[in-house]
PDB file with SEQRES, HELIX, SHEET and CRYST1 records, atoms N, CA, C and O in Angstrom:
SEQRES   1 A   76  MET GLU GLU LEU LYS ILE GLY LYS TYR ARG HIS PHE LYS          
SEQRES   2 A   76  GLY MET ASP VAL GLU VAL ILE GLY LEU ALA LEU ASP SER          
SEQRES   3 A   76  GLU THR VAL GLU LYS MET VAL VAL TYR ASN HIS PRO ASP          
SEQRES   4 A   76  PRO ALA LYS GLY GLU GLY PHE SER THR MET TRP VAL ARG          
SEQRES   5 A   76  PRO LEU ASP MET PHE LEU GLU THR ILE GLU ARG ASP GLY          
SEQRES   6 A   76  LYS VAL ILE LYS ARG PHE GLU TYR LEU GLY GLU                  
HELIX    1 AA1 LEU A   54  PHE A   57  1                                   4    
SHEET    1 AA1 5 SER A  47  PRO A  53  0                                        
SHEET    2 AA1 5 LYS A  31  PRO A  38 -1                                        
SHEET    3 AA1 5 ASP A  16  LEU A  24 -1                                        
SHEET    4 AA1 5 GLY A   7  HIS A  11 -1                                        
SHEET    5 AA1 5 PHE A  71  GLY A  75 -1                                        
SHEET    1 AA2 2 THR A  60  ARG A  63  0                                        
SHEET    2 AA2 2 LYS A  66  LYS A  69 -1                                        
CRYST1    1.000    1.000    1.000  90.00  90.00  90.00 P 1           1          
ATOM      1  N   MET A   1     108.935  97.121  91.406  1.00  0.00           N  
ATOM      2  CA  MET A   1     107.907  96.616  90.811  1.00  0.00           C  
ATOM      3  C   MET A   1     107.050  97.684  90.061  1.00  0.00           C  
ATOM      4  O   MET A   1     106.909  98.823  90.505  1.00  0.00           O  
ATOM      5  N   GLU A   2     106.495  97.256  88.917  1.00  0.00           N  
ATOM      6  CA  GLU A   2     105.725  98.101  88.105  1.00  0.00           C  
ATOM      7  C   GLU A   2     104.438  98.539  88.856  1.00  0.00           C  
ATOM      8  O   GLU A   2     103.850  97.720  89.563  1.00  0.00           O  
ATOM      9  N   GLU A   3     103.992  99.800  88.720  1.00  0.00           N  
ATOM     10  CA  GLU A   3     102.902 100.375  89.371  1.00  0.00           C  
ATOM     11  C   GLU A   3     101.602  99.959  88.496  1.00  0.00           C  
ATOM     12  O   GLU A   3     101.566  99.975  87.266  1.00  0.00           O  
ATOM     13  N   LEU A   4     100.555  99.589  89.348  1.00  0.00           N  
ATOM     14  CA  LEU A   4      99.332  99.353  88.731  1.00  0.00           C  
ATOM     15  C   LEU A   4      98.540 100.594  88.342  1.00  0.00           C  
ATOM     16  O   LEU A   4      98.369 101.544  89.107  1.00  0.00           O  
ATOM     17  N   LYS A   5      98.053 100.518  87.063  1.00  0.00           N  
ATOM     18  CA  LYS A   5      97.225 101.704  86.572  1.00  0.00           C  
ATOM     19  C   LYS A   5      95.822 101.290  86.483  1.00  0.00           C  
ATOM     20  O   LYS A   5      95.525 100.190  86.016  1.00  0.00           O  
ATOM     21  N   ILE A   6      94.896 102.170  86.933  1.00  0.00           N  
ATOM     22  CA  ILE A   6      93.507 101.925  86.734  1.00  0.00           C  
ATOM     23  C   ILE A   6      93.182 102.101  85.226  1.00  0.00           C  
ATOM     24  O   ILE A   6      93.652 103.027  84.565  1.00  0.00           O  
ATOM     25  N   GLY A   7      92.343 101.146  84.719  1.00  0.00           N  
ATOM     26  CA  GLY A   7      91.866 101.139  83.369  1.00  0.00           C  
ATOM     27  C   GLY A   7      91.785  99.873  82.681  1.00  0.00           C  
ATOM     28  O   GLY A   7      91.687  98.833  83.332  1.00  0.00           O  
ATOM     29  N   LYS A   8      91.820  99.869  81.323  1.00  0.00           N  
ATOM     30  CA  LYS A   8      91.628  98.615  80.584  1.00  0.00           C  
ATOM     31  C   LYS A   8      92.936  97.780  80.474  1.00  0.00           C  
ATOM     32  O   LYS A   8      93.989  98.401  80.331  1.00  0.00           O  
ATOM     33  N   TYR A   9      92.953  96.499  80.526  1.00  0.00           N  
ATOM     34  CA  TYR A   9      93.952  95.635  80.394  1.00  0.00           C  
ATOM     35  C   TYR A   9      93.476  94.467  79.326  1.00  0.00           C  
ATOM     36  O   TYR A   9      92.293  94.216  79.098  1.00  0.00           O  
ATOM     37  N   ARG A  10      94.427  93.898  78.803  1.00  0.00           N  
ATOM     38  CA  ARG A  10      94.145  92.671  77.960  1.00  0.00           C  
ATOM     39  C   ARG A  10      94.886  91.483  78.589  1.00  0.00           C  
ATOM     40  O   ARG A  10      96.115  91.467  78.661  1.00  0.00           O  
ATOM     41  N   HIS A  11      94.158  90.554  79.012  1.00  0.00           N  
ATOM     42  CA  HIS A  11      94.741  89.300  79.435  1.00  0.00           C  
ATOM     43  C   HIS A  11      95.429  88.516  78.281  1.00  0.00           C  
ATOM     44  O   HIS A  11      95.028  88.573  77.118  1.00  0.00           O  
ATOM     45  N   PHE A  12      96.496  87.778  78.691  1.00  0.00           N  
ATOM     46  CA  PHE A  12      97.284  87.116  77.483  1.00  0.00           C  
ATOM     47  C   PHE A  12      96.516  86.112  76.664  1.00  0.00           C  
ATOM     48  O   PHE A  12      96.989  85.666  75.618  1.00  0.00           O  
ATOM     49  N   LYS A  13      95.206  85.710  77.177  1.00  0.00           N  
ATOM     50  CA  LYS A  13      94.443  84.849  76.374  1.00  0.00           C  
ATOM     51  C   LYS A  13      93.516  85.596  75.460  1.00  0.00           C  
ATOM     52  O   LYS A  13      92.815  84.985  74.654  1.00  0.00           O  
ATOM     53  N   GLY A  14      93.495  86.967  75.572  1.00  0.00           N  
ATOM     54  CA  GLY A  14      92.730  87.753  74.682  1.00  0.00           C  
ATOM     55  C   GLY A  14      91.576  88.583  75.181  1.00  0.00           C  
ATOM     56  O   GLY A  14      91.140  89.518  74.510  1.00  0.00           O  
ATOM     57  N   MET A  15      91.076  88.246  76.359  1.00  0.00           N  
ATOM     58  CA  MET A  15      89.915  88.938  76.857  1.00  0.00           C  
ATOM     59  C   MET A  15      90.342  90.282  77.505  1.00  0.00           C  
ATOM     60  O   MET A  15      91.367  90.344  78.184  1.00  0.00           O  
ATOM     61  N   ASP A  16      89.577  91.311  77.297  1.00  0.00           N  
ATOM     62  CA  ASP A  16      89.765  92.607  78.012  1.00  0.00           C  
ATOM     63  C   ASP A  16      89.171  92.720  79.401  1.00  0.00           C  
ATOM     64  O   ASP A  16      88.074  92.195  79.593  1.00  0.00           O  
ATOM     65  N   VAL A  17      89.782  93.350  80.382  1.00  0.00           N  
ATOM     66  CA  VAL A  17      89.176  93.454  81.599  1.00  0.00           C  
ATOM     67  C   VAL A  17      89.497  95.034  82.045  1.00  0.00           C  
ATOM     68  O   VAL A  17      90.349  95.774  81.553  1.00  0.00           O  
ATOM     69  N   GLU A  18      88.616  95.309  83.060  1.00  0.00           N  
ATOM     70  CA  GLU A  18      88.773  96.742  83.488  1.00  0.00           C  
ATOM     71  C   GLU A  18      89.124  96.652  84.992  1.00  0.00           C  
ATOM     72  O   GLU A  18      88.382  96.096  85.802  1.00  0.00           O  
ATOM     73  N   VAL A  19      90.321  97.245  85.320  1.00  0.00           N  
ATOM     74  CA  VAL A  19      90.881  97.362  86.645  1.00  0.00           C  
ATOM     75  C   VAL A  19      90.153  98.482  87.262  1.00  0.00           C  
ATOM     76  O   VAL A  19      90.066  99.552  86.661  1.00  0.00           O  
ATOM     77  N   ILE A  20      89.574  98.292  88.532  1.00  0.00           N  
ATOM     78  CA  ILE A  20      88.791  99.388  89.182  1.00  0.00           C  
ATOM     79  C   ILE A  20      89.524  99.847  90.510  1.00  0.00           C  
ATOM     80  O   ILE A  20      89.205 100.845  91.157  1.00  0.00           O  
ATOM     81  N   GLY A  21      90.508  99.009  90.808  1.00  0.00           N  
ATOM     82  CA  GLY A  21      91.232  99.440  92.176  1.00  0.00           C  
ATOM     83  C   GLY A  21      91.981  98.367  92.826  1.00  0.00           C  
ATOM     84  O   GLY A  21      92.064  97.265  92.285  1.00  0.00           O  
ATOM     85  N   LEU A  22      92.533  98.616  93.949  1.00  0.00           N  
ATOM     86  CA  LEU A  22      93.356  97.737  94.774  1.00  0.00           C  
ATOM     87  C   LEU A  22      92.660  97.538  96.014  1.00  0.00           C  
ATOM     88  O   LEU A  22      92.023  98.444  96.552  1.00  0.00           O  
ATOM     89  N   ALA A  23      92.774  96.238  96.539  1.00  0.00           N  
ATOM     90  CA  ALA A  23      92.139  95.933  97.850  1.00  0.00           C  
ATOM     91  C   ALA A  23      93.164  95.237  98.713  1.00  0.00           C  
ATOM     92  O   ALA A  23      94.157  94.791  98.137  1.00  0.00           O  
ATOM     93  N   LEU A  24      93.059  95.092  99.955  1.00  0.00           N  
ATOM     94  CA  LEU A  24      93.786  94.334 100.824  1.00  0.00           C  
ATOM     95  C   LEU A  24      93.126  93.159 101.405  1.00  0.00           C  
ATOM     96  O   LEU A  24      92.034  93.234 101.968  1.00  0.00           O  
ATOM     97  N   ASP A  25      93.890  91.919 101.245  1.00  0.00           N  
ATOM     98  CA  ASP A  25      93.265  90.760 101.907  1.00  0.00           C  
ATOM     99  C   ASP A  25      93.088  90.943 103.412  1.00  0.00           C  
ATOM    100  O   ASP A  25      93.987  91.400 104.119  1.00  0.00           O  
ATOM    101  N   SER A  26      91.957  90.588 103.849  1.00  0.00           N  
ATOM    102  CA  SER A  26      91.711  90.873 105.320  1.00  0.00           C  
ATOM    103  C   SER A  26      92.537  90.007 106.290  1.00  0.00           C  
ATOM    104  O   SER A  26      92.694  90.294 107.477  1.00  0.00           O  
ATOM    105  N   GLU A  27      93.042  88.943 105.694  1.00  0.00           N  
ATOM    106  CA  GLU A  27      93.781  88.079 106.619  1.00  0.00           C  
ATOM    107  C   GLU A  27      95.324  88.236 106.440  1.00  0.00           C  
ATOM    108  O   GLU A  27      96.080  88.073 107.398  1.00  0.00           O  
ATOM    109  N   THR A  28      95.777  88.557 105.187  1.00  0.00           N  
ATOM    110  CA  THR A  28      97.211  88.623 105.022  1.00  0.00           C  
ATOM    111  C   THR A  28      97.764  90.026 104.669  1.00  0.00           C  
ATOM    112  O   THR A  28      98.959  90.317 104.626  1.00  0.00           O  
ATOM    113  N   VAL A  29      96.752  90.830 104.430  1.00  0.00           N  
ATOM    114  CA  VAL A  29      97.100  92.274 103.974  1.00  0.00           C  
ATOM    115  C   VAL A  29      97.795  92.269 102.594  1.00  0.00           C  
ATOM    116  O   VAL A  29      98.437  93.249 102.215  1.00  0.00           O  
ATOM    117  N   GLU A  30      97.662  91.191 101.877  1.00  0.00           N  
ATOM    118  CA  GLU A  30      98.254  91.075 100.505  1.00  0.00           C  
ATOM    119  C   GLU A  30      97.456  92.066  99.624  1.00  0.00           C  
ATOM    120  O   GLU A  30      96.228  92.140  99.669  1.00  0.00           O  
ATOM    121  N   LYS A  31      98.167  92.752  98.893  1.00  0.00           N  
ATOM    122  CA  LYS A  31      97.548  93.687  97.872  1.00  0.00           C  
ATOM    123  C   LYS A  31      96.826  92.839  96.629  1.00  0.00           C  
ATOM    124  O   LYS A  31      97.465  92.070  95.910  1.00  0.00           O  
ATOM    125  N   MET A  32      95.627  93.054  96.509  1.00  0.00           N  
ATOM    126  CA  MET A  32      94.908  92.364  95.458  1.00  0.00           C  
ATOM    127  C   MET A  32      94.300  93.390  94.398  1.00  0.00           C  
ATOM    128  O   MET A  32      93.806  94.456  94.766  1.00  0.00           O  
ATOM    129  N   VAL A  33      94.362  93.033  93.157  1.00  0.00           N  
ATOM    130  CA  VAL A  33      93.785  93.897  92.097  1.00  0.00           C  
ATOM    131  C   VAL A  33      92.330  93.508  91.913  1.00  0.00           C  
ATOM    132  O   VAL A  33      92.033  92.325  91.749  1.00  0.00           O  
ATOM    133  N   VAL A  34      91.394  94.486  91.936  1.00  0.00           N  
ATOM    134  CA  VAL A  34      90.061  94.346  91.720  1.00  0.00           C  
ATOM    135  C   VAL A  34      89.712  94.703  90.304  1.00  0.00           C  
ATOM    136  O   VAL A  34      90.051  95.778  89.809  1.00  0.00           O  
ATOM    137  N   TYR A  35      89.008  93.757  89.641  1.00  0.00           N  
ATOM    138  CA  TYR A  35      88.755  94.109  88.069  1.00  0.00           C  
ATOM    139  C   TYR A  35      87.400  93.424  87.645  1.00  0.00           C  
ATOM    140  O   TYR A  35      86.968  92.396  88.167  1.00  0.00           O  
ATOM    141  N   ASN A  36      86.863  94.038  86.755  1.00  0.00           N  
ATOM    142  CA  ASN A  36      85.569  93.534  86.063  1.00  0.00           C  
ATOM    143  C   ASN A  36      86.002  92.753  84.853  1.00  0.00           C  
ATOM    144  O   ASN A  36      86.804  93.244  84.059  1.00  0.00           O  
ATOM    145  N   HIS A  37      85.461  91.470  84.677  1.00  0.00           N  
ATOM    146  CA  HIS A  37      85.726  90.627  83.609  1.00  0.00           C  
ATOM    147  C   HIS A  37      84.417  90.401  83.000  1.00  0.00           C  
ATOM    148  O   HIS A  37      83.407  90.156  83.659  1.00  0.00           O  
ATOM    149  N   PRO A  38      84.462  90.495  81.634  1.00  0.00           N  
ATOM    150  CA  PRO A  38      83.241  90.180  80.796  1.00  0.00           C  
ATOM    151  C   PRO A  38      82.691  88.838  81.163  1.00  0.00           C  
ATOM    152  O   PRO A  38      83.490  87.934  81.412  1.00  0.00           O  
ATOM    153  N   ASP A  39      81.387  88.618  81.221  1.00  0.00           N  
ATOM    154  CA  ASP A  39      80.795  87.296  81.428  1.00  0.00           C  
ATOM    155  C   ASP A  39      80.083  86.795  80.186  1.00  0.00           C  
ATOM    156  O   ASP A  39      78.916  87.118  79.964  1.00  0.00           O  
ATOM    157  N   PRO A  40      80.726  86.063  79.432  1.00  0.00           N  
ATOM    158  CA  PRO A  40      80.134  85.736  78.129  1.00  0.00           C  
ATOM    159  C   PRO A  40      78.855  84.798  78.344  1.00  0.00           C  
ATOM    160  O   PRO A  40      78.048  84.715  77.418  1.00  0.00           O  
ATOM    161  N   ALA A  41      78.657  84.146  79.434  1.00  0.00           N  
ATOM    162  CA  ALA A  41      77.555  83.364  79.666  1.00  0.00           C  
ATOM    163  C   ALA A  41      76.268  84.160  79.834  1.00  0.00           C  
ATOM    164  O   ALA A  41      75.164  83.709  79.530  1.00  0.00           O  
ATOM    165  N   LYS A  42      76.491  85.430  80.362  1.00  0.00           N  
ATOM    166  CA  LYS A  42      75.413  86.303  80.528  1.00  0.00           C  
ATOM    167  C   LYS A  42      75.108  87.202  79.266  1.00  0.00           C  
ATOM    168  O   LYS A  42      73.972  87.641  79.085  1.00  0.00           O  
ATOM    169  N   GLY A  43      76.040  87.437  78.488  1.00  0.00           N  
ATOM    170  CA  GLY A  43      75.967  88.303  77.220  1.00  0.00           C  
ATOM    171  C   GLY A  43      76.575  89.551  77.435  1.00  0.00           C  
ATOM    172  O   GLY A  43      77.026  89.860  78.538  1.00  0.00           O  
ATOM    173  N   GLU A  44      76.622  90.365  76.349  1.00  0.00           N  
ATOM    174  CA  GLU A  44      77.269  91.674  76.376  1.00  0.00           C  
ATOM    175  C   GLU A  44      76.741  92.672  77.361  1.00  0.00           C  
ATOM    176  O   GLU A  44      75.521  92.758  77.498  1.00  0.00           O  
ATOM    177  N   GLY A  45      77.511  93.400  78.029  1.00  0.00           N  
ATOM    178  CA  GLY A  45      77.106  94.350  79.140  1.00  0.00           C  
ATOM    179  C   GLY A  45      77.105  93.776  80.413  1.00  0.00           C  
ATOM    180  O   GLY A  45      76.842  94.503  81.371  1.00  0.00           O  
ATOM    181  N   PHE A  46      77.387  92.443  80.607  1.00  0.00           N  
ATOM    182  CA  PHE A  46      77.362  91.737  81.923  1.00  0.00           C  
ATOM    183  C   PHE A  46      78.858  91.513  82.209  1.00  0.00           C  
ATOM    184  O   PHE A  46      79.662  91.213  81.326  1.00  0.00           O  
ATOM    185  N   SER A  47      79.139  91.662  83.363  1.00  0.00           N  
ATOM    186  CA  SER A  47      80.589  91.301  83.823  1.00  0.00           C  
ATOM    187  C   SER A  47      80.557  90.744  85.222  1.00  0.00           C  
ATOM    188  O   SER A  47      79.524  90.810  85.888  1.00  0.00           O  
ATOM    189  N   THR A  48      81.616  90.220  85.665  1.00  0.00           N  
ATOM    190  CA  THR A  48      81.817  89.582  86.955  1.00  0.00           C  
ATOM    191  C   THR A  48      83.060  90.233  87.557  1.00  0.00           C  
ATOM    192  O   THR A  48      84.038  90.470  86.847  1.00  0.00           O  
ATOM    193  N   MET A  49      83.033  90.527  88.878  1.00  0.00           N  
ATOM    194  CA  MET A  49      84.075  91.132  89.555  1.00  0.00           C  
ATOM    195  C   MET A  49      84.991  90.134  90.109  1.00  0.00           C  
ATOM    196  O   MET A  49      84.539  89.158  90.709  1.00  0.00           O  
ATOM    197  N   TRP A  50      86.406  90.333  89.928  1.00  0.00           N  
ATOM    198  CA  TRP A  50      87.399  89.421  90.244  1.00  0.00           C  
ATOM    199  C   TRP A  50      88.398  90.097  91.068  1.00  0.00           C  
ATOM    200  O   TRP A  50      88.524  91.321  91.048  1.00  0.00           O  
ATOM    201  N   VAL A  51      89.153  89.277  91.833  1.00  0.00           N  
ATOM    202  CA  VAL A  51      90.364  89.754  92.526  1.00  0.00           C  
ATOM    203  C   VAL A  51      91.568  88.768  92.128  1.00  0.00           C  
ATOM    204  O   VAL A  51      91.387  87.581  91.854  1.00  0.00           O  
ATOM    205  N   ARG A  52      92.730  89.360  92.129  1.00  0.00           N  
ATOM    206  CA  ARG A  52      93.953  88.663  91.948  1.00  0.00           C  
ATOM    207  C   ARG A  52      94.988  89.271  92.563  1.00  0.00           C  
ATOM    208  O   ARG A  52      95.028  90.501  92.603  1.00  0.00           O  
ATOM    209  N   PRO A  53      96.053  88.431  93.176  1.00  0.00           N  
ATOM    210  CA  PRO A  53      97.045  89.057  93.798  1.00  0.00           C  
ATOM    211  C   PRO A  53      97.843  90.027  92.914  1.00  0.00           C  
ATOM    212  O   PRO A  53      98.118  89.669  91.768  1.00  0.00           O  
ATOM    213  N   LEU A  54      98.248  91.272  93.381  1.00  0.00           N  
ATOM    214  CA  LEU A  54      98.950  92.250  92.580  1.00  0.00           C  
ATOM    215  C   LEU A  54     100.253  91.749  91.845  1.00  0.00           C  
ATOM    216  O   LEU A  54     100.586  92.084  90.708  1.00  0.00           O  
ATOM    217  N   ASP A  55     100.886  90.955  92.618  1.00  0.00           N  
ATOM    218  CA  ASP A  55     102.286  90.385  91.916  1.00  0.00           C  
ATOM    219  C   ASP A  55     101.951  89.471  90.878  1.00  0.00           C  
ATOM    220  O   ASP A  55     102.731  89.419  89.926  1.00  0.00           O  
ATOM    221  N   MET A  56     100.860  88.677  90.873  1.00  0.00           N  
ATOM    222  CA  MET A  56     100.429  87.820  89.877  1.00  0.00           C  
ATOM    223  C   MET A  56      99.926  88.630  88.697  1.00  0.00           C  
ATOM    224  O   MET A  56     100.288  88.355  87.552  1.00  0.00           O  
ATOM    225  N   PHE A  57      99.071  89.654  88.975  1.00  0.00           N  
ATOM    226  CA  PHE A  57      98.634  90.441  87.924  1.00  0.00           C  
ATOM    227  C   PHE A  57      99.537  90.987  87.109  1.00  0.00           C  
ATOM    228  O   PHE A  57      99.369  90.972  85.890  1.00  0.00           O  
ATOM    229  N   LEU A  58     100.651  91.559  87.709  1.00  0.00           N  
ATOM    230  CA  LEU A  58     101.680  92.226  87.078  1.00  0.00           C  
ATOM    231  C   LEU A  58     102.905  91.383  86.541  1.00  0.00           C  
ATOM    232  O   LEU A  58     103.848  91.882  85.928  1.00  0.00           O  
ATOM    233  N   GLU A  59     102.784  90.157  86.820  1.00  0.00           N  
ATOM    234  CA  GLU A  59     104.007  89.229  86.471  1.00  0.00           C  
ATOM    235  C   GLU A  59     104.048  89.055  84.968  1.00  0.00           C  
ATOM    236  O   GLU A  59     103.116  89.411  84.247  1.00  0.00           O  
ATOM    237  N   THR A  60     105.193  88.479  84.506  1.00  0.00           N  
ATOM    238  CA  THR A  60     105.330  88.070  83.087  1.00  0.00           C  
ATOM    239  C   THR A  60     105.329  86.526  83.179  1.00  0.00           C  
ATOM    240  O   THR A  60     105.724  85.937  84.186  1.00  0.00           O  
ATOM    241  N   ILE A  61     104.874  85.919  82.104  1.00  0.00           N  
ATOM    242  CA  ILE A  61     104.790  84.464  81.971  1.00  0.00           C  
ATOM    243  C   ILE A  61     105.367  84.004  80.775  1.00  0.00           C  
ATOM    244  O   ILE A  61     105.560  84.802  79.858  1.00  0.00           O  
ATOM    245  N   GLU A  62     105.688  82.733  80.663  1.00  0.00           N  
ATOM    246  CA  GLU A  62     106.237  82.272  79.247  1.00  0.00           C  
ATOM    247  C   GLU A  62     105.161  81.524  78.578  1.00  0.00           C  
ATOM    248  O   GLU A  62     104.631  80.565  79.138  1.00  0.00           O  
ATOM    249  N   ARG A  63     104.826  81.907  77.443  1.00  0.00           N  
ATOM    250  CA  ARG A  63     103.846  81.237  76.660  1.00  0.00           C  
ATOM    251  C   ARG A  63     104.341  81.008  75.223  1.00  0.00           C  
ATOM    252  O   ARG A  63     104.683  81.977  74.545  1.00  0.00           O  
ATOM    253  N   ASP A  64     104.387  79.837  74.768  1.00  0.00           N  
ATOM    254  CA  ASP A  64     104.784  79.393  73.464  1.00  0.00           C  
ATOM    255  C   ASP A  64     106.303  79.958  73.244  1.00  0.00           C  
ATOM    256  O   ASP A  64     106.605  80.528  72.195  1.00  0.00           O  
ATOM    257  N   GLY A  65     107.161  79.777  74.220  1.00  0.00           N  
ATOM    258  CA  GLY A  65     108.522  80.196  74.152  1.00  0.00           C  
ATOM    259  C   GLY A  65     108.819  81.608  74.236  1.00  0.00           C  
ATOM    260  O   GLY A  65     109.985  81.987  74.130  1.00  0.00           O  
ATOM    261  N   LYS A  66     107.718  82.548  74.447  1.00  0.00           N  
ATOM    262  CA  LYS A  66     107.888  83.869  74.615  1.00  0.00           C  
ATOM    263  C   LYS A  66     107.574  84.387  75.987  1.00  0.00           C  
ATOM    264  O   LYS A  66     106.642  83.902  76.629  1.00  0.00           O  
ATOM    265  N   VAL A  67     108.340  85.383  76.472  1.00  0.00           N  
ATOM    266  CA  VAL A  67     108.067  85.950  77.783  1.00  0.00           C  
ATOM    267  C   VAL A  67     107.190  87.128  77.487  1.00  0.00           C  
ATOM    268  O   VAL A  67     107.547  88.052  76.755  1.00  0.00           O  
ATOM    269  N   ILE A  68     105.979  87.054  78.112  1.00  0.00           N  
ATOM    270  CA  ILE A  68     104.956  88.155  77.899  1.00  0.00           C  
ATOM    271  C   ILE A  68     104.377  88.453  79.247  1.00  0.00           C  
ATOM    272  O   ILE A  68     104.516  87.702  80.213  1.00  0.00           O  
ATOM    273  N   LYS A  69     103.610  89.780  79.270  1.00  0.00           N  
ATOM    274  CA  LYS A  69     102.906  90.052  80.460  1.00  0.00           C  
ATOM    275  C   LYS A  69     101.655  89.251  80.559  1.00  0.00           C  
ATOM    276  O   LYS A  69     101.039  88.867  79.565  1.00  0.00           O  
ATOM    277  N   ARG A  70     101.293  89.008  81.800  1.00  0.00           N  
ATOM    278  CA  ARG A  70      99.922  88.230  82.017  1.00  0.00           C  
ATOM    279  C   ARG A  70      98.823  89.253  81.583  1.00  0.00           C  
ATOM    280  O   ARG A  70      97.868  88.871  80.908  1.00  0.00           O  
ATOM    281  N   PHE A  71      98.953  90.458  81.944  1.00  0.00           N  
ATOM    282  CA  PHE A  71      97.976  91.563  81.620  1.00  0.00           C  
ATOM    283  C   PHE A  71      98.740  92.680  80.974  1.00  0.00           C  
ATOM    284  O   PHE A  71      99.771  93.128  81.477  1.00  0.00           O  
ATOM    285  N   GLU A  72      98.225  93.126  79.853  1.00  0.00           N  
ATOM    286  CA  GLU A  72      98.926  94.353  79.112  1.00  0.00           C  
ATOM    287  C   GLU A  72      98.084  95.512  79.183  1.00  0.00           C  
ATOM    288  O   GLU A  72      96.956  95.401  78.705  1.00  0.00           O  
ATOM    289  N   TYR A  73      98.463  96.719  79.747  1.00  0.00           N  
ATOM    290  CA  TYR A  73      97.832  97.867  79.974  1.00  0.00           C  
ATOM    291  C   TYR A  73      97.451  98.478  78.625  1.00  0.00           C  
ATOM    292  O   TYR A  73      98.314  98.642  77.763  1.00  0.00           O  
ATOM    293  N   LEU A  74      96.181  98.817  78.428  1.00  0.00           N  
ATOM    294  CA  LEU A  74      95.610  99.353  77.129  1.00  0.00           C  
ATOM    295  C   LEU A  74      95.363 100.900  77.273  1.00  0.00           C  
ATOM    296  O   LEU A  74      95.454 101.659  76.308  1.00  0.00           O  
ATOM    297  N   GLY A  75      95.051 101.306  78.522  1.00  0.00           N  
ATOM    298  CA  GLY A  75      94.693 102.739  78.690  1.00  0.00           C  
ATOM    299  C   GLY A  75      93.546 102.841  79.476  1.00  0.00           C  
ATOM    300  O   GLY A  75      93.034 101.810  79.914  1.00  0.00           O  
ATOM    301  N   GLU A  76      93.019 104.052  79.745  1.00  0.00           N  
ATOM    302  CA  GLU A  76      91.817 104.336  80.500  1.00  0.00           C  
ATOM    303  C   GLU A  76      90.646 104.249  79.692  1.00  0.00           C  
ATOM    304  O   GLU A  76      89.538 104.464  80.185  1.00  0.00           O  
TER     305      GLU A  76                                                      
END                                                                             
């Protein structure tokens, strides 16, 4: 499996997020990606913290007949 890098990623729907680390689910010990996501309802400079299973974060998906990454790494 691909290694998670800390930094900026672009979601396949176009929004940029910032990965800040990994966490473990307290019940299952599943690896979860912790990231900040812009919050357009609050305006520029505001974000919401999210978690997503590592496997899902790094997976590829099919969209419009193409296989693409759910999140594409942009750099630090």
